C-alpha positions, 0 to 999 in steps of 0.5 A: 719486336712485338713487345717493343712495338706494343710498348711504343704503342702504349706510350704514344697513345693519346689517351695514355699520354694524358695519363703519363702527363698527369703522373708527371705532374703528380711526381713534380708536385711531390718533389716540390712538396719535399723541397718546401719541407726541407726549407721549412725544416731549415727555418725551424732549426734556426728558430730552435737554436735561437730559442735554446740560446735565450732559454739558457740565459733566462731566469725564473720570474715569480709573481702573484696574480689578482686572484692571489695565485702564485705564478712563475714563468721561464723560457723552455728548451726545444731539444731532440731525443739525442740531446737528452739521451742519458738524462732521461730514461724512456721506453724505446717505442714511447718517446716523451713529448714534453718534460717539466721539472720544478722546485718550490719553497712554501713559506706559510705563517699559521696564526690565530689557531685556537689552543685547548687545554685537556685535563686527561692522562696522555701516555707517551714514550717518556712517561705519562702526563696529566694534561695536554695542549691541543690545536687544530686548523684547516684552510682551503684555497680553491683546489688546495688546502692545508690541515694541521693538528697538534698535541703537546702533553705537559705536567705541572708540579708546584711551580714547575711545568714539564712538557713532553714531546709534541705530536704534530700532523700536517696535511697539504694538498697543493694543486699545481698546474704546469704548462708548456706554451709557444709564442706563435709569432716568435716561436719561443717556448715558455714554462708556465707554473701556477698554484693557489697555495699561498706563500709558494715560490718557484725556485727553479724550473726546467721545461723541454719540448721534444723536437719531433722533427729530429732524426732520432724521433723520426727514426723511432716513428720509422721503426714503428711504421706498418707496411701493410694496410687496408684503405682506399686506392686511387691510381693508374693500372695496366690491364692487358695492354691498356693503361687506365685509372682506377678507384677501389679498396684494397690491401696496401703494402709499402716497404719502410724505405719507400715511406717518408 
């Protein structure tokens, strides 16, 4: 009876009543926040489905900007980890955030390359040749470049010219940027591809933004959460038979099932 009387006294104390009222307001705010979060998730899922439907019908568009850069754009998908399972391997604790795949074709015509005749012995696997045609050319475009070197051995006997196997070395440094962007108004996703290497055509591209609000992604985050932490504490505590607010620094333990 004494214990029950003390509990009733604590609950009816005007000072404690204000603290309980404050605690109730905090709980109601948390519940309201969670309800708003669920509503936002539902709207986000509807936008995601619409985006993926449009992306499934889209085709890649190529064009050249005023600076001569080859650019392509196509709608991107917004998928969960479950939806890409089996197509992509990744470490369990390192889920991907974005995926971009692209196929390109480069059609370049190399012209006005100076050719030099060398009167020297050239050793090849099919014999020795007394002369050779050589050529070398290098072009640079911003961050990309192409360098080509070639040697074609030949032999002249009377009016007959015999050529050996050509040795051609091609070096290409192709700078490519691939970005995944979102339209703030429509929430639609797009893959943007850009290169300054001329003659480039993007045949196809696929962009995927991993849905970080999906159950699979949140499940991985849940598994990697820590239960112990050191931080600032603000709350209400029981000291003896008095309930009072407190502020301090301490070690926090929060079981995973109480985290959201």
